[in-house]
Each structure stands twice: as C-alpha cells, then as structure tokens.
C-alpha positions as CSV (number, residue, x, y, z in Angstrom):
1,M,-38.2,88.9,-101.6
2,L,-37.1,85.4,-100.5
3,V,-34.2,85.4,-98.0
4,S,-31.8,82.5,-97.7
5,L,-29.8,82.5,-94.5
6,L,-26.4,80.9,-95.3
7,I,-24.5,79.5,-92.2
8,S,-21.0,78.1,-92.6
9,T,-19.8,75.5,-90.1
10,Y,-17.1,73.0,-89.3
11,N,-17.0,70.5,-86.5
12,W,-18.6,72.7,-83.7
13,K,-22.1,71.4,-83.3
14,E,-22.6,73.0,-79.9
15,A,-22.1,76.5,-81.4
16,L,-24.2,75.6,-84.4
17,S,-27.0,74.6,-82.2
18,L,-27.0,78.1,-80.5
19,C,-26.8,79.7,-83.8
20,L,-29.8,77.8,-85.2
21,Y,-31.9,78.5,-82.2
22,S,-31.2,82.3,-82.7
23,A,-32.2,81.9,-86.3
24,F,-35.5,80.2,-85.4
25,A,-36.3,83.1,-83.0
26,Q,-36.0,85.9,-85.7
27,T,-38.9,88.4,-85.9
28,V,-38.6,88.0,-89.7
29,K,-38.0,84.4,-90.6
30,P,-35.8,83.4,-93.5
31,Y,-37.3,81.5,-96.4
32,E,-34.7,78.8,-95.9
33,I,-31.5,78.0,-93.9
34,L,-28.5,76.8,-95.9
35,I,-25.8,75.1,-93.8
36,A,-22.5,75.3,-95.7
37,D,-20.5,72.5,-94.0
38,D,-16.8,72.4,-94.8
39,G,-16.5,68.6,-94.0
40,S,-17.7,68.2,-90.5
41,R,-18.0,64.8,-88.7
42,D,-21.4,63.0,-88.8
43,D,-22.4,64.4,-85.4
44,T,-23.1,67.7,-87.1
45,R,-25.4,66.0,-89.6
46,Q,-27.2,64.4,-86.7
47,L,-27.6,67.7,-84.9
48,I,-29.1,69.3,-88.1
49,D,-31.6,66.4,-88.4
50,K,-32.7,67.0,-84.8
51,M,-33.0,70.8,-85.4
52,R,-35.2,70.3,-88.4
53,E,-37.8,68.9,-86.0
54,K,-37.9,72.2,-84.1
55,T,-38.8,74.5,-87.0
56,D,-40.9,74.8,-90.1
57,I,-38.1,76.7,-91.8
58,P,-36.5,74.4,-94.5
59,I,-32.9,73.5,-93.5
60,V,-30.6,72.4,-96.4
61,H,-27.3,70.8,-95.4
62,I,-24.6,71.2,-98.0
63,W,-21.5,69.2,-97.2
64,H,-18.3,68.3,-98.9
65,E,-15.4,66.1,-97.9
66,D,-12.9,67.5,-95.4
67,K,-9.8,68.4,-97.4
68,G,-8.7,71.3,-95.3
69,F,-10.1,74.8,-95.0
70,R,-12.2,75.2,-98.1
71,L,-14.8,77.8,-97.0
72,S,-15.0,79.6,-100.3
73,A,-15.8,76.3,-102.1
74,I,-18.6,75.2,-99.8
75,R,-20.1,78.7,-99.8
76,N,-20.2,78.6,-103.6
77,R,-22.0,75.3,-103.6
78,S,-24.5,76.8,-101.1
79,I,-25.0,79.9,-103.2
80,E,-25.8,77.7,-106.2
81,K,-28.5,75.9,-104.2
82,A,-30.0,79.0,-102.7
83,K,-33.7,79.5,-103.6
84,G,-33.8,83.0,-102.2
85,D,-32.9,86.0,-104.3
86,Y,-31.3,87.6,-101.3
87,I,-28.6,85.8,-99.3
88,I,-27.6,86.8,-95.7
89,Q,-24.3,85.2,-94.8
90,I,-23.2,84.3,-91.3
91,D,-20.9,81.8,-89.5
92,G,-22.0,78.9,-87.4
93,D,-20.4,80.3,-84.2
94,I,-22.7,83.3,-84.1
95,I,-25.7,84.1,-81.9
96,L,-28.1,86.5,-83.6
97,D,-30.2,89.2,-82.1
98,R,-33.8,88.5,-82.8
99,N,-34.0,91.5,-85.1
100,F,-30.9,90.5,-87.2
101,I,-32.7,89.7,-90.4
102,S,-35.3,92.5,-90.2
103,D,-32.4,95.0,-89.7
104,H,-30.6,93.6,-92.7
105,L,-33.8,93.9,-94.8
106,E,-34.1,97.5,-94.0
107,L,-30.9,98.2,-96.0
108,A,-31.5,95.7,-98.8
109,E,-31.5,97.5,-102.1
110,K,-30.8,96.6,-105.6
111,G,-27.2,97.6,-106.6
112,Y,-25.8,97.2,-103.1
113,F,-24.3,94.5,-100.8
114,V,-24.3,95.0,-97.0
115,C,-21.5,94.4,-94.4
116,G,-22.4,94.2,-90.7
117,S,-20.4,94.2,-87.5
118,R,-20.1,91.7,-84.6
119,V,-19.6,91.6,-80.8
120,L,-16.7,89.4,-79.9
121,L,-17.4,87.4,-76.8
122,G,-14.7,86.4,-74.3
123,K,-13.6,82.9,-73.5
124,M,-15.3,82.6,-70.1
125,Y,-18.6,84.2,-71.3
126,T,-18.6,81.8,-74.3
127,A,-18.2,78.9,-72.0
128,R,-21.2,80.0,-69.9
129,L,-23.3,80.2,-73.0
130,L,-22.3,76.8,-74.3
131,R,-23.0,75.3,-70.8
132,G,-26.4,77.0,-70.7
133,V,-25.5,79.2,-67.7
134,E,-26.3,82.2,-69.7
135,R,-29.3,82.1,-72.0
136,Y,-28.5,85.0,-74.3
137,P,-25.5,87.4,-74.6
138,A,-25.9,90.7,-72.6
139,T,-24.3,93.6,-74.5
140,L,-23.4,95.6,-71.4
141,K,-21.3,92.6,-70.1
142,Q,-19.0,92.6,-73.1
143,D,-15.7,94.2,-73.9
144,L,-15.9,97.9,-74.3
145,R,-14.1,97.8,-77.6
146,F,-17.1,95.9,-79.2
147,M,-20.0,97.0,-77.0
148,L,-21.3,99.7,-79.4
149,N,-21.8,96.9,-82.0
150,G,-24.4,95.5,-79.7
151,F,-26.8,98.5,-79.8
152,R,-29.6,99.2,-82.3
153,S,-31.0,102.5,-83.5
154,R,-33.1,102.8,-86.7
155,I,-32.2,106.4,-87.2
156,L,-28.5,105.9,-86.9
157,R,-28.7,102.7,-88.9
158,H,-29.9,104.5,-91.9
159,Y,-27.8,107.6,-91.3
160,L,-24.6,105.5,-91.2
161,A,-25.4,103.0,-94.0
162,D,-23.7,105.0,-96.8
163,R,-21.5,107.3,-94.8
164,Y,-19.7,104.7,-92.8
165,A,-19.3,102.4,-95.8
166,K,-17.2,105.0,-97.7
167,H,-14.4,105.1,-95.0
168,S,-12.7,101.8,-95.3
169,M,-12.8,98.2,-96.7
170,L,-11.3,97.1,-93.4
171,S,-14.8,96.8,-91.8
172,I,-15.8,93.8,-94.0
173,R,-16.7,90.7,-92.0
174,G,-17.6,87.5,-93.8
175,C,-19.6,86.4,-90.8
176,N,-22.1,89.3,-91.3
177,M,-22.8,90.1,-95.0
178,A,-25.8,90.2,-97.4
179,F,-25.9,90.0,-101.2
180,W,-28.3,89.6,-104.0
181,K,-27.8,86.2,-105.5
182,G,-27.7,87.6,-109.0
183,D,-24.7,89.9,-108.0
184,L,-22.8,86.9,-106.6
185,L,-23.4,85.0,-109.8
186,R,-22.3,88.0,-111.8
187,V,-18.8,87.9,-110.3
188,N,-18.7,84.1,-110.2
189,G,-18.9,83.8,-106.4
190,Y,-16.0,83.3,-104.1
191,N,-12.5,82.6,-105.4
192,E,-11.8,79.0,-104.5
193,A,-8.1,79.5,-105.0
194,L,-8.2,81.2,-101.6
195,E,-7.9,78.2,-99.3
196,M,-7.2,78.5,-95.6
197,W,-8.2,81.7,-93.7
198,G,-8.2,85.3,-94.8
199,Q,-9.3,88.0,-97.3
200,E,-11.8,85.9,-99.2
201,D,-14.6,88.2,-98.0
202,V,-12.6,91.4,-98.9
203,E,-11.6,89.9,-102.3
204,I,-15.2,89.2,-103.4
205,S,-16.3,92.7,-102.1
206,Y,-13.8,94.4,-104.4
207,R,-15.0,92.4,-107.4
208,L,-18.6,93.3,-106.6
209,I,-17.6,97.0,-106.4
210,H,-15.7,96.8,-109.7
211,A,-18.9,95.3,-111.2
212,G,-20.8,98.4,-110.0
213,V,-22.4,97.0,-106.9
214,Q,-22.0,99.5,-104.0
215,K,-21.3,98.8,-100.4
216,K,-23.5,99.6,-97.4
217,Q,-22.4,99.3,-93.8
218,L,-24.9,98.0,-91.3
219,K,-24.2,99.8,-88.0
220,M,-26.5,100.1,-85.0
221,G,-28.3,97.0,-86.2
222,G,-27.8,93.5,-87.5
223,V,-26.4,92.6,-84.1
224,Q,-24.6,89.3,-83.7
225,F,-22.4,87.8,-81.0
226,H,-19.3,85.9,-82.0
227,L,-18.4,83.0,-79.7
228,Y,-14.8,82.8,-78.7
229,H,-12.5,80.3,-80.4
230,K,-8.8,80.1,-81.3
231,F,-7.6,81.8,-84.5
232,A,-7.5,79.7,-87.6
233,S,-4.2,79.2,-89.3
234,R,-2.8,82.2,-91.2
235,E,-0.3,80.3,-93.2
236,N,-1.7,81.1,-96.6
237,L,-2.4,84.8,-95.8
238,E,0.5,86.2,-97.8
239,Y,-0.7,84.5,-101.0
240,H,-4.3,85.6,-100.3
241,E,-3.1,89.2,-100.0
242,K,-1.3,88.9,-103.3
243,V,-4.4,87.7,-105.0
244,L,-6.4,90.5,-103.4
245,Q,-3.9,93.1,-104.6
246,K,-4.1,91.8,-108.1
247,V,-7.9,92.1,-108.0
248,I,-7.5,95.7,-106.8
249,D,-4.9,96.7,-109.4
250,E,-6.7,95.1,-112.3
251,K,-10.2,96.1,-111.2
252,A,-11.1,92.5,-111.7
253,I,-14.8,91.4,-111.6
254,W,-14.7,87.7,-112.5
255,C,-12.7,85.0,-110.8
256,E,-11.8,82.0,-112.9
257,N,-11.9,79.5,-109.9
258,G,-15.4,80.3,-108.7
259,I,-18.9,78.9,-109.1
260,L,-18.5,78.3,-112.8
261,K,-15.2,76.7,-113.8
262,R,-14.5,77.9,-117.3
263,N,-12.0,75.1,-117.9
264,S,-14.4,72.4,-116.7
C-alpha cells in the first residue's frame, strides 16, 4: 500500500516547516508528500524547495492562484495527482506525533475511511513552538479538554474504532482524515461549490457513507497537535449547511462540482 500524505497550506510557512519536519520523523514514512497550496506567496514555494533537500521523500507542490478560500478545489487537484492508493489528509498547521502514519495504517481497511482527533494548542504555547523555545508539544501541558486526544493505546484504538464512529458525525475533522483514493474518485472528490470555511469535510463524509464506505474513528492514536490561529471567516457557513442538508436528505453520492466537471 502506497501512502500519500496530503498537507493543505496557505501563507504560513513557519507552521508548514514544523509540520514537514514532523512528517519526515515518522516511524512509517509516506511514499510521497503532496502540498495542496491554496495560493500562497512565493516564500512558501521557497521553503518547500529547501525542505526537499532535507528528505528523500518526494514532495509535490500543487498550487493555484489565490482567489479566496478554495480549499476543496486545491485538495481535488492534489487527489488527482496522488500516486498513493491511500491518502492521509492533514493541514499545514499541524505537528504530528512520530507514530501518526503507523497508527492510521493500523485502521486502514477497504470499505472504510478514517477520521482522527486533534489536540488544540494555546496561543502562548504555539508561539513558543514557532520560536523554537519548545521542540515538541507536551501532551500534559495542554488544555484538559483536549488532553485525552494526545494519548496512544493500541488496545483502545482498535476497541473504539467502530464503536466511537457510530455515535456522531460531529467528530469529523478535515485536518485528520484518511481515504482510499478510489473511494474519493467514486464520489467525485470535494464539492468545490463549498468555498470559504466549513462543512466540506462533513459533506464528503456523508457522500462516502451513502456510497457504502463506512466510517472508522481513530481515537487513542493518530495524535496531532494543532497550532493556534484565528478562526477563518464563517460568512458562507449558512450556504454550506444548506448544501450539506440536501446531501443528507437526498442521500447523494456524486457532486457535480468536483474532480470531474460533467459540464466541462
């Protein structure tokens, strides 16, 4: 199984640098790293060029012009280019535990996609990491609300995988997901009509479920630490929620405005 690690980014090269170093340090290396760049300045490209010199993992930089928040579109372009048959998706403001990929692969199974959790870091702690004062996030120093997401247990990881997943779709986080590439192509990828922030990860999850792909939840593993930043604009959220509700009501599988444009 070839694993493509898909990292989305936009104009935060300092965070992306920490993210990439944590990817390089994995106990199980990805076959390739795809950087889905939603229109960053040239300094991000320069950073990626420098980071290529520090690893033997191929790094593919997929960029499109900055025309506002178009995360779904750049993820679709990256999914198309992926050489791996299994795609693990994160954001560029994430620091990965060294066992992140190996934990994900424990749950990888045909007919399933996987959703993980995150540890949200505070503003001051994030600043210390970016300045190099802290070398790696310490779970026990984090907010109690998220601390449990920083622990690993193989027994509990497998016990909770199906049981926890059945409780709610609210636990979906686009910054920690894994899919078979064939399943993403089957539902035509992300819905590019969902511009701005919100629900694009939940919407594609429902379409996968309607297509017969079941959900697993990765708890007690797949640990990642999310650097602090201000919230993105929610101005299109109401429209996104209407699109999501239509997908749920109609049990939709395919989105017209996805990887393949039927009208193009």
